[in-house]
DSSP file (Angstrom, degrees, kcal/mol; ACC not computed):
  #  RESIDUE AA STRUCTURE BP1 BP2  ACC     N-H-->O    O-->H-N    N-H-->O    O-->H-N    TCO  KAPPA ALPHA  PHI   PSI    X-CA   Y-CA   Z-CA
    1    1 A M              0   0    0      0, 0.0    23,-3.1     0, 0.0     2,-0.5   0.000 360.0 360.0 360.0 156.3  -14.9   11.1  -21.5
    2    2 A S  E     +A   23   0A   0     21,-0.2     2,-0.3    69,-0.1    21,-0.2  -0.958 360.0 177.8-117.2 130.4  -14.2   11.7  -17.9
    3    3 A V  E     -A   22   0A   0     19,-2.4    19,-3.1    -2,-0.5     2,-0.6  -0.966  30.3-124.2-130.7 149.1  -11.4    9.9  -16.0
    4    4 A E  E     -Ab  21  73A   0     68,-2.7    70,-2.8    -2,-0.3     2,-0.5  -0.822  28.9-159.1 -87.9 123.9  -10.2   10.0  -12.4
    5    5 A V  E     -Ab  20  74A   0     15,-3.3    15,-2.0    -2,-0.6     2,-0.4  -0.930   5.1-164.4-111.5 124.6   -6.4   10.8  -12.5
    6    6 A L  E     -Ab  19  75A   0     68,-3.1    70,-2.6    -2,-0.5     2,-0.4  -0.868   2.0-160.6-110.3 140.8   -4.4    9.9   -9.4
    7    7 A Y  E     - b   0  76A   0     11,-2.6     2,-0.3    -2,-0.4    70,-0.2  -0.972   9.6-167.6-122.5 134.7   -0.9   11.2   -8.7
    8    8 A F    >   -     0   0    0     68,-1.9     3,-1.6    -2,-0.4     4,-0.5  -0.884  46.4 -20.6-123.9 153.4    1.6    9.6   -6.3
    9    9 A A  T 3> S-     0   0    0     -2,-0.3     4,-1.7     1,-0.3     3,-0.4  -0.214 128.4  -3.9  56.9-132.6    4.9   10.5   -4.6
   10   10 A W  H 3> S+     0   0    0      1,-0.2     4,-2.3     2,-0.2    -1,-0.3   0.732 130.9  63.6 -68.7 -20.3    6.9   13.3   -6.3
   11   11 A V  H <> S+     0   0    0     -3,-1.6     4,-2.2     2,-0.2     5,-0.3   0.944 105.8  45.3 -64.3 -46.0    4.3   13.5   -9.1
   12   12 A R  H  >>S+     0   0    0     -4,-0.5     4,-3.0    -3,-0.4     5,-0.6   0.895 111.7  53.2 -61.9 -41.1    1.7   14.6   -6.6
   13   13 A E  H  <5S+     0   0    0     -4,-1.7    -1,-0.2     1,-0.2    -2,-0.2   0.904 111.0  45.2 -63.4 -41.7    4.2   17.0   -5.0
   14   14 A R  H  <5S+     0   0    0     -4,-2.3    -1,-0.2     1,-0.2    -2,-0.2   0.882 120.2  39.2 -70.8 -37.9    4.9   18.7   -8.4
   15   15 A I  H  <5S-     0   0    0     -4,-2.2    -2,-0.2    -5,-0.2    -1,-0.2   0.832  99.6-136.1 -82.0 -32.4    1.3   18.9   -9.5
   16   16 A G  T  <5S+     0   0    0     -4,-3.0    -3,-0.2    -5,-0.3    -4,-0.1   0.606  71.1  90.7  88.5  11.9    0.0   19.8   -6.0
   17   17 A L      < -     0   0    0     -5,-0.6    -1,-0.2    -6,-0.2    -2,-0.2  -0.996  60.8-153.2-137.8 142.6   -3.0   17.4   -6.1
   18   18 A P  S    S-     0   0    0      0, 0.0   -11,-2.6     0, 0.0     2,-0.3   0.772  83.6 -11.7 -82.1 -26.0   -3.5   13.8   -5.1
   19   19 A R  E     -A    6   0A   0    -13,-0.2     2,-0.3    -7,-0.1   -13,-0.2  -0.982  59.4-177.2-164.4 160.0   -6.2   13.3   -7.7
   20   20 A E  E     -A    5   0A   0    -15,-2.0   -15,-3.3    -2,-0.3     2,-0.5  -0.967  30.6-115.8-160.4 153.0   -8.6   15.1  -10.1
   21   21 A R  E     -A    4   0A   0     -2,-0.3     2,-0.5   -17,-0.2   -17,-0.2  -0.824  36.7-163.1 -91.2 128.9  -11.4   14.3  -12.5
   22   22 A V  E     -A    3   0A   0    -19,-3.1   -19,-2.4    -2,-0.5     2,-0.6  -0.953  16.7-147.4-120.9 129.2  -10.3   15.2  -16.0
   23   23 A Q  E     +A    2   0A   0     -2,-0.5     2,-0.3   -21,-0.2   -21,-0.2  -0.844  38.1 167.4 -87.9 124.9  -12.5   15.6  -19.1
   24   24 A T        -     0   0    0    -23,-3.1     8,-0.1    -2,-0.6    -2,-0.0  -0.974  48.3-162.0-144.0 153.0  -10.5   14.4  -22.0
   25   25 A D        +     0   0    0     -2,-0.3    -1,-0.1     6,-0.1   -23,-0.1   0.196  53.7 137.8-108.5   9.4  -10.7   13.4  -25.7
   26   26 A A        -     0   0    0      1,-0.1    42,-0.1   -25,-0.1    -2,-0.1  -0.276  41.1-163.6 -61.8 137.9   -7.4   11.6  -25.4
   27   27 A A  S    S+     0   0    0     40,-0.1    41,-2.4    41,-0.1    42,-0.5   0.756  73.7  21.9 -89.7 -29.2   -7.2    8.2  -27.1
   28   28 A T  B  > S-E   67   0B   0     39,-0.3     4,-1.9    40,-0.1    37,-0.1  -0.805  84.8-102.8-132.1 171.0   -4.1    7.0  -25.3
   29   29 A V  H  > S+     0   0    0     37,-1.7     4,-2.6    34,-0.3    36,-0.2   0.916 122.4  54.9 -60.1 -43.1   -2.2    7.6  -22.0
   30   30 A A  H  > S+     0   0    0     34,-2.5     4,-2.2     1,-0.2    -1,-0.2   0.884 106.7  50.7 -59.5 -39.2    0.4    9.6  -24.0
   31   31 A D  H  > S+     0   0    0     33,-0.2     4,-2.0     2,-0.2    -1,-0.2   0.894 109.4  50.9 -65.1 -39.7   -2.4   11.8  -25.5
   32   32 A L  H  X S+     0   0    0     -4,-1.9     4,-2.4     2,-0.2    -2,-0.2   0.918 109.1  50.8 -63.1 -43.8   -3.7   12.4  -21.9
   33   33 A I  H  X S+     0   0    0     -4,-2.6     4,-3.0     1,-0.2     5,-0.2   0.918 108.3  52.6 -59.8 -43.5   -0.2   13.4  -20.8
   34   34 A A  H  X S+     0   0    0     -4,-2.2     4,-1.6     1,-0.2    -1,-0.2   0.901 109.7  48.9 -60.2 -41.2    0.1   15.8  -23.7
   35   35 A E  H  X S+     0   0    0     -4,-2.0     4,-0.6     2,-0.2    -1,-0.2   0.916 113.5  46.5 -63.6 -43.0   -3.2   17.4  -22.7
   36   36 A L  H >X S+     0   0    0     -4,-2.4     3,-1.3     1,-0.2     4,-0.9   0.923 110.0  52.4 -66.3 -44.6   -2.1   17.8  -19.1
   37   37 A V  H 3< S+     0   0    0     -4,-3.0     7,-0.4     1,-0.3    -1,-0.2   0.845 104.8  57.2 -60.4 -34.4    1.3   19.2  -20.0
   38   38 A A  H 3< S+     0   0    0     -4,-1.6    -1,-0.3    -5,-0.2    -2,-0.2   0.679  97.5  66.8 -71.4 -16.5   -0.4   21.8  -22.1
   39   39 A R  H << S-     0   0    0     -3,-1.3     2,-0.3    -4,-0.6    -2,-0.2   0.978 114.0 -23.5 -67.7 -58.3   -2.4   23.0  -19.1
   40   40 A E    >X  -     0   0    0     -4,-0.9     4,-1.6     1,-0.1     3,-0.6  -0.955  59.3-101.9-154.8 163.2    0.3   24.5  -16.8
   41   41 A D  H 3> S+     0   0    0     -2,-0.3     4,-2.7     1,-0.2     5,-0.2   0.838 114.3  64.2 -61.5 -34.8    4.0   24.4  -16.0
   42   42 A R  H 3> S+     0   0    0      1,-0.2     4,-1.8     2,-0.2    -1,-0.2   0.866 104.9  45.8 -62.0 -34.3    3.5   22.2  -13.0
   43   43 A Y  H <> S+     0   0    0     -3,-0.6     4,-2.2    -7,-0.2    -1,-0.2   0.893 110.1  54.2 -71.9 -39.7    2.2   19.4  -15.2
   44   44 A A  H  < S+     0   0    0     -4,-1.6    -2,-0.2    -7,-0.4    -1,-0.2   0.899 109.9  47.7 -60.0 -40.5    5.1   19.9  -17.6
   45   45 A M  H >< S+     0   0    0     -4,-2.7     3,-1.0     1,-0.2     4,-0.3   0.909 111.3  50.4 -66.0 -41.6    7.5   19.5  -14.7
   46   46 A A  H 3< S+     0   0    0     -4,-1.8     3,-0.3     1,-0.2    -2,-0.2   0.843 119.2  36.1 -66.5 -33.4    5.8   16.4  -13.4
   47   47 A F  T 3< S+     0   0    0     -4,-2.2     3,-0.3     1,-0.2    -1,-0.2   0.150  83.6 108.5-107.4  19.0    5.8   14.7  -16.9
   48   48 A A  S <  S+     0   0    0     -3,-1.0     2,-0.5     1,-0.3    -1,-0.2   0.821  84.9  36.6 -65.8 -32.0    9.2   15.9  -18.1
   49   49 A D    >   +     0   0    0     -4,-0.3     3,-1.8    -3,-0.3    -1,-0.3  -0.797  62.3 177.1-126.5  89.2   10.9   12.5  -17.8
   50   50 A L  G >  S+     0   0    0     -2,-0.5     3,-1.7    -3,-0.3    -1,-0.1   0.722  76.7  72.4 -66.1 -20.3    8.5    9.7  -18.7
   51   51 A A  G 3  S+     0   0    0      1,-0.3    -1,-0.3     3,-0.0    -2,-0.0   0.755  97.6  50.8 -65.5 -21.7   11.3    7.2  -18.2
   52   52 A S  G <  S+     0   0    0     -3,-1.8     2,-0.3    26,-0.1    -1,-0.3   0.149 102.8  79.2-101.3  20.5   10.9    7.8  -14.5
   53   53 A L    <   -     0   0    0     -3,-1.7     2,-0.3    25,-0.2    23,-0.0  -0.925  54.7-165.5-126.4 152.6    7.2    7.3  -14.5
   54   54 A R  E     -C   77   0A   0     23,-2.9    23,-2.0    -2,-0.3     2,-0.4  -0.899  11.0-152.5-125.2 159.3    4.8    4.3  -14.5
   55   55 A V  E     -CD  76  62A   0      7,-0.6     7,-2.5    -2,-0.3     2,-0.4  -0.988   5.6-164.6-135.2 144.7    1.1    4.3  -15.3
   56   56 A A  E     -CD  75  61A   0     19,-2.1    19,-2.6    -2,-0.4     2,-0.6  -0.995   7.7-154.6-127.3 136.2   -1.7    2.1  -14.2
   57   57 A L  E >  S-CD  74  60A   0      3,-2.8     3,-1.1    -2,-0.4    17,-0.2  -0.954  84.8 -15.9-110.5 119.9   -5.2    1.9  -15.8
   58   58 A D  T 3  S-     0   0    0     15,-2.9    -1,-0.2    -2,-0.6    16,-0.1   0.898 131.9 -52.5  48.5  44.7   -7.9    0.8  -13.5
   59   59 A Q  T 3  S+     0   0    0     14,-0.2     2,-0.4     1,-0.2    -1,-0.2   0.668 116.2 112.9  68.1  23.7   -5.2   -0.5  -11.2
   60   60 A E  E <  S-D   57   0A   0     -3,-1.1    -3,-2.8     0, 0.0    -1,-0.2  -0.993  74.4-110.8-122.4 128.5   -3.3   -2.6  -13.9
   61   61 A L  E     +D   56   0A   0     -2,-0.4     2,-0.3    -5,-0.3    -5,-0.3  -0.265  48.2 171.4 -55.4 140.4    0.1   -1.6  -15.0
   62   62 A A  E     -D   55   0A   0     -7,-2.5    -7,-0.6     4,-0.0     2,-0.2  -0.873  30.5-106.3-144.1 173.6    0.0   -0.3  -18.6
   63   63 A S    >   -     0   0    0     -2,-0.3     3,-1.5    -9,-0.1   -34,-0.3  -0.594  34.6-108.6-101.2 167.6    2.2    1.4  -21.2
   64   64 A F  T 3  S+     0   0    0      1,-0.3   -34,-2.5    -2,-0.2   -33,-0.2   0.682 118.9  55.6 -71.5 -16.9    2.0    5.0  -22.3
   65   65 A D  T 3  S+     0   0    0    -36,-0.2    -1,-0.3   -37,-0.1     0, 0.0   0.343  80.7 123.9 -94.9   8.1    0.6    4.0  -25.7
   66   66 A A    <   -     0   0    0     -3,-1.5   -37,-1.7     1,-0.1   -36,-0.2  -0.413  67.7-110.2 -67.7 140.8   -2.3    2.0  -24.0
   67   67 A P  B     -E   28   0B   0      0, 0.0   -39,-0.3     0, 0.0    -1,-0.1  -0.397  14.9-150.9 -71.6 150.0   -5.8    3.1  -25.1
   68   68 A L    >   +     0   0    0    -41,-2.4     3,-2.5   -42,-0.1   -40,-0.1   0.477  50.5 130.4 -97.5  -5.1   -8.0    4.9  -22.6
   69   69 A A  T 3  S+     0   0    0    -42,-0.5     3,-0.1     1,-0.3   -42,-0.0  -0.282  84.5   2.7 -55.2 125.1  -11.4    3.7  -24.0
   70   70 A G  T 3  S+     0   0    0      1,-0.3    -1,-0.3     2,-0.0     2,-0.3   0.394  96.4 137.4  80.8  -3.1  -13.5    2.4  -21.1
   71   71 A V    <   -     0   0    0     -3,-2.5    -1,-0.3     1,-0.1     3,-0.1  -0.565  29.8-179.2 -79.6 137.6  -10.9    3.3  -18.5
   72   72 A R        +     0   0    0      1,-0.3   -68,-2.7    -2,-0.3     2,-0.4   0.708  67.6  36.1-103.7 -28.6  -12.2    4.9  -15.3
   73   73 A E  E     -b    4   0A   0    -70,-0.2   -15,-2.9   -68,-0.0     2,-0.4  -0.991  54.9-173.8-136.2 132.1   -8.9    5.5  -13.4
   74   74 A V  E     -bC   5  57A   0    -70,-2.8   -68,-3.1    -2,-0.4     2,-0.4  -0.992  11.8-169.1-121.6 126.8   -5.4    6.5  -14.5
   75   75 A A  E     -bC   6  56A   0    -19,-2.6   -19,-2.1    -2,-0.4     2,-0.4  -0.964   5.5-162.8-121.4 133.9   -2.6    6.6  -11.9
   76   76 A F  E     +bC   7  55A   0    -70,-2.6   -68,-1.9    -2,-0.4   -21,-0.2  -0.945  24.2 148.0-114.3 134.7    0.8    8.0  -12.3
   77   77 A F  E     - C   0  54A   0    -23,-2.0   -23,-2.9    -2,-0.4   -68,-0.1  -0.986  46.4 -95.2-158.9 158.3    3.7    7.1  -10.0
   78   78 A P        -     0   0    0      0, 0.0   -25,-0.2     0, 0.0   -26,-0.1  -0.350  60.9 -78.2 -72.1 161.5    7.5    6.6   -9.9
   79   79 A P        -     0   0    0      0, 0.0     2,-0.3     0, 0.0   -25,-0.0  -0.275  50.6-118.7 -58.1 146.1    8.9    3.1  -10.4
   80   80 A M        -     0   0    0     -3,-0.1     2,-0.4     0, 0.0    -3,-0.0  -0.649  24.5-155.5 -87.5 144.4    8.6    0.9   -7.3
   81   81 A T        -     0   0    0     -2,-0.3     2,-0.2     2,-0.0     0, 0.0  -0.923   6.6-141.3-118.2 147.5   11.8   -0.4   -5.7
   82   82 A G              0   0    0     -2,-0.4     0, 0.0     1,-0.1     0, 0.0  -0.519 360.0 360.0 -99.9 170.6   12.0   -3.5   -3.5
   83   83 A G              0   0    0     -2,-0.2    -1,-0.1     0, 0.0    -2,-0.0   0.372 360.0 360.0-164.5 360.0   14.1   -4.0   -0.5
């Protein structure tokens, strides 16, 4: 399957891309992260601390164990703070 992966804030800075199309066999978000981390060190740095990351699937907040079946867009970003 092919998904559009978006990176925001420091995740984008560490990876060096705002978005990319990824071909994946991942069943869950966690599986997708494992595939990305295996690519290069920059992905490993970006996903080193999952407690400081959030994920959205097709613009809906989701968990890392959420299934990717039917998903077109995956976005990774730090937690939002209010003010």
